[in-house]
N, C-alpha and C positions, 0 to 999 in steps of 0.2 A: 308134808309138802316137799315136792321134788326140787332138787337144786339144779338150776339151769347150767348149761355149759356153753362154751363159746368156740366157734370155728372161724378163723380168719382165712379168707380165700384171697390169695395174691395172684391175680391173673397175669401180671407181668412185673418185673423189677424195673422196667423202663420208665422214664419220666421226661417230659419235654422241658421241665424247668431245670435250673442249675443253681439251687440254693447253696450259699457259701458253706453252710455247716452240715449239709445233708450227705448221706452215704449212697443215695440211689444212683443208678446207672443211666446210660444214654437211652434215647427214645426207641432205638431199634431192637430192644431185647425181645426174646421169644414170648409169645402169648399163649396162655392156657387154652387147650382145645375143649370143645364141648364133650368129647369122649371122657376127658378127665373129670369134668363136672358129673357126668353119669357115674363114674367110678366113686366119686365122693358120696353120692347117694347110696350106692351099693355098700360102701364101707360103713356108713353110719346107720344103715337100716337096723342092724342088730348090735351096734357098738355100745350104745347107751340108751336108756329109756327115760330120758329127761328132756325138758324143753331146751331148744338150741337157738342161739343167735348167730347168724352168719354176717360177718363184716367183710366187705370187699375192700382190700387194702392194696398197698403197693410199695414202691413205685407209684405209678399213676394208673389206677384200675380202669379209668374211662378209656384208656388206649385200647382196651379190648373191643370197644365199639358197641353200638346199640344192638346189633344182631346177636352178639354174645349174650347180653342180658335178656334179650327177648326169649332166648332159649333156656338160659341158666336159671332164671328166677322161677319159672313154672316147674322146671325139673326138680328143684330143691323144695319148693312149696308143696307140690302135689306128690312128689316121691317119698316125702317123709312126714305125712300128716300126723302120725302119732307123736312127733317131736314138736309139733306146733311152731314151725320156724318163724323167727323174726329176722329182719334184715337191717343192715346199716351199710354205709359206704363212706370212705375217707378219700377225698379228692382235692386237687387244687382248682377244680372247676373249669379249667381252660377248654376242655372238650365237652362241656355241657351244652348240647344243642337242644332245640325243641323236641326232636325225635327221642333223644336220650332221656330228657326230662319226662316225657310221656310214658316211656317204658318203666322208669323208676317210680313214678307217681302211681301207676297201676298197682304196685305192691307196697305203697306207703313207705318207701325207703327214706329214713332220715339221713341227712348229709352232714358230714363233718368236713370242714375245710380249714385252711390256714391263712392267717393274715397277721402280720407282726406289728400293726399299728398304722400310723399315717403313711401316706404314699412314699414320701422320701425315705423314711426309715425302713419301711417294708422292702422297698426296691434296693436299698443299700445292702440288705441281708439276703434277699431272695432273687435279686437280679432285675435289671431294667425292664419295665413292662409288666412285671408280675402282677402288681396291684390292679391295673386296669383290666387285664385278662381275667383275673379272679372275680372282680366285681361285676364284670359283664356276665360271667357264668352264674354268679349269684343272682343277678336279675332274672336270667332265664329260668333258673331253678325255682325261685319264689313265685314267678309268674305262673308256673305250672303247679303250684300248691305244695312244693317240697319244703320241708323244714330244714334250715341250714344253720349250723353253729360253727363258730371259728375257734381254732386253737391258736394261741399266740406263743411263739418261741422267744424266750428271753435269752439274750446273749450278754456277754460282757459289755458290749456296746449299748444295747437297748436298755440295759439295767439303769443306765444313767438318765434315761428319758422315760422312766416308769410313770411319772405323773402325766406326761403327754399321752402315753399309751392308754392309761386308765380313762382319761378324758375322751379319747377317740372312741373307745368301746361304749362309754356312757352316752356320748352324743349320738351315736348310731343305733343305740338300743340293743347292742350285741351282748349277750352273756359272755363273760370272760373265762376262758379255760386256757391254762398255760402249761408249758413244760420248759425246763431249762435246757439250753444247748449243751450237749455232751461233747467231750473230746472226740473228734472224728477218727475212727480207726482206719480210714482209707485216705488220710491226708498227710502231707509232709509236715504240716504245722497243726497237730491235733488240738492244741490248746488255744488257737487263735480266737475262736468264737465262744469257747466254753464258758459257762457261768460258774464261777467258783462256788463251792458249797456254802461258804460263809455269807456270800452275797445273796445266794438263793434263800438262805434263812432270813436275812434282812428283808428280802422281797416278800416272802410269805407273811411276815409280821406286818409289814406295810400294807399288804392287801387285806389282811384281817381287819386292820383299823379302817381301811377304806370301805370294806363291806359293811361294817357296823355304822359308820357315819352315813352311808348311802343305802341303808337297809331297804328302803322302799324304791330306790332308783336304779340299782344295779345288782347283778348276781355274779359272784366269783365262784365258779363251780368247784375249783380246787379247795377253797375255804369251806364250802359246804361239805365236801367229802371228808376233809380233815376233821371237822367238828363232829361229823357222824361217826367217824372212827373212834374218837375219844368218848363220845356219849354212849355208843353201843358196845364199846370194847371189842370191836370186830372190824377187820379191814374191809372197806367197802368198795375199793377200786383195785385194779390188778397190781399196782405198785406195792400195796400193803396187804396182799392176800396170798394165800397158798394157791398158786395158779396151776400147779402140776396136776394133771388128770382132769382139769376143768377147762383148760384153754389149749387149743391146738392151732397151728397154722399150716396151710397147704400151699406149696409153691407151684409155679407154672407147670412143672413136670409131674406133679402129684406127690412130691416129697412132703412128708409130715414133720413139722418142727414144733418145739415147745412154744414158740411165739413168732409173730411176723417179723420181728427184728432179727431173727436168726436165719430167715429165708435166704438162700443163696450161699450159705456157709456149709459145705459138705460135712464137716465134723459134727454138725448139730442135727443131721437127719435122723429121725427115729424110725422111719418106715416109709412106705409109699401106699397111696390109696388104691393103686392097681392090685396090691396084694391083699387088701381087705384085712389088715392086721387087727388083732384084738388088743385090749388094754394090756394084757399079759405079754403080748408080743412086743409092744412098744416099750414096756418096762425092762426088756432085756437089752435095749440099746445103750450105748455109752452116753449119749446125750441125756437120756432119762436119768441115768445113774449120777451124772454130774449135777443135774438139777436137784436131785434128792440129797446129794452130798452137801449142797448149799443149805438146804433146810436143816440138816443135822448140825452144820457149822453154826447156824444162827442160834439153835437151841443152847449151844455152849457159849458162844461169843456174846450173846445178848441176854443171857439168863438174869443178869442183875438190872437190866433196863426196865423201867416202869411202863414202857410203851411196847414191850415185846409182843403182847397178845394181838395187837392190831397193826403193828408195823412189820413184823416178821423180817427185819433186816433190809427192807426195801426191795428194789427190783433185782432179781437174779442176773438179768442181762447186764445191768450196770456194774454189778459186782464181779461177774465171772469173765466176761469177754476181754477187758483190759489186761487180764493176767494170763491170757492165752488158754483159758478154760480151766485153770487151776482155782480151787476154792481157797482163797487166802484172806478174804476180807468181806465185809458186808458192802452194800451199796455205798459208793463214795459220797452220796448226798446225805448220809447219816447225820452229819452235823446240822444240816438244814431241817431234817425231819425232827430231830430232838428239840431244836429251837422252837419250831411252831407247835409241836405237841406239848411241850412244857408251857408255852404261852397260853394255849387254849385250856389246858388242864388247870393251871394256876388261876386263871381268870374265872373259870367255871366254878372251882371250889370256893373262891372268894365270894362270888355272887350268891352261891347256894347257901353258904353258911353265915353270911353277913346279916346283920339286923336290917330290916327294911327301912328305908328312909321315911321321914314323916310324911303322912298323906298318901302313902302307897297302899292300895288295896290288894287283897289276895287275888283278885281277878286280873291284875296287871302283870304281864310277863316280867321276869327278873331282869334287872338292868334297865328298866324303863321308869325308874322312880321319878317322883315330882316333889318339890319342896313347897313351902308356903303354908298358910293356914288351912285347916280342914275345910274341904268343900270348895277351895279355890285353887286353880292350877298355878304351879310355880314355874320356874324356869326349866325348860326341857334339858335333859342330859342325853349324852350319846348312848344309844342302846348297848347293852352288854352282850356277851357271848351267849348267855341263856336265851336272849330274845331271838338270836339267829337260830339256835338249836330248836327252839319252840317252833319256829317257822318251818324248819326242815322236817321235823317229826310230824307236823300236822299235814304235810303234803301227801 
């Protein structure tokens, strides 16, 4: 079975929003030309022979306009049929018009967006008016059959309102996907909104408990991913996987980067699609060598950690960029990762090797035991981690 690879296309670094903790630039940034999209097709035609997913990212990718996607999507889909392209798009939805939705729906493009919870909290972090503009775009997208899921950024402020945020996502039937706010590298107060690793660990354990209590009522995508990592012993999302050689990002001018988060930083350019570089060409770049130096650092620094095989030191961007590109530490969220991985592992082992409670049949998922006399149901208990893992594996 061939391993898929991922190409993030960043049509522009511009964004009409002004989120307090975000790094993106003003709305008037340059936009990728269709000629550059054609060069992406030519670059990838013989680059790899594996399935590809294209994710349009930003900045705000919808600033490129419906005409851009009306040309770009068929160019990528029809120009690379041997790679069986899939598509995705990450947007704040402000520019989601009926015309744009129709173009994206024709190629079944799933949408990722961002909302940080109830309106007052969301707008405190993301700016006045953000909530209403995003929800209006959400309505337009779903009316045209587009699937939309939201990412919630937790900051040092919103951490204190985590119960309210969880209830907001449950009430609206939204799956919860989250990431912690990082210190902004482009701010005079980089730590103002950042979620400390210790609190991030507390948040993940809290969400694990919530996911189990509400096993049939809500989905916390991060908890699913973390459980899958522990159960399969393999990183299942980019934070915990060896992304070099399988993930690339293309900036507005055709520059090739290790990830969309590096786009716009000249020292992280590995090549340009207009030159149609091979994998060997990209491997000669300083950026590629720094990313691989991180992998080698993890092999030594994390060699005694029981989670190394599926954590891999976390995200290289988180680890490398704050040190100016020098490899001196793993992802600073290591504390949080260890906390949640330990919690899942210890609970899983306890459930797997514990004696089943009275009245529990072999057909019942672990962690769903019942007490009482044989043949009569006893009081229900909170599902265990193995119940969640069973559900994940069966999908």
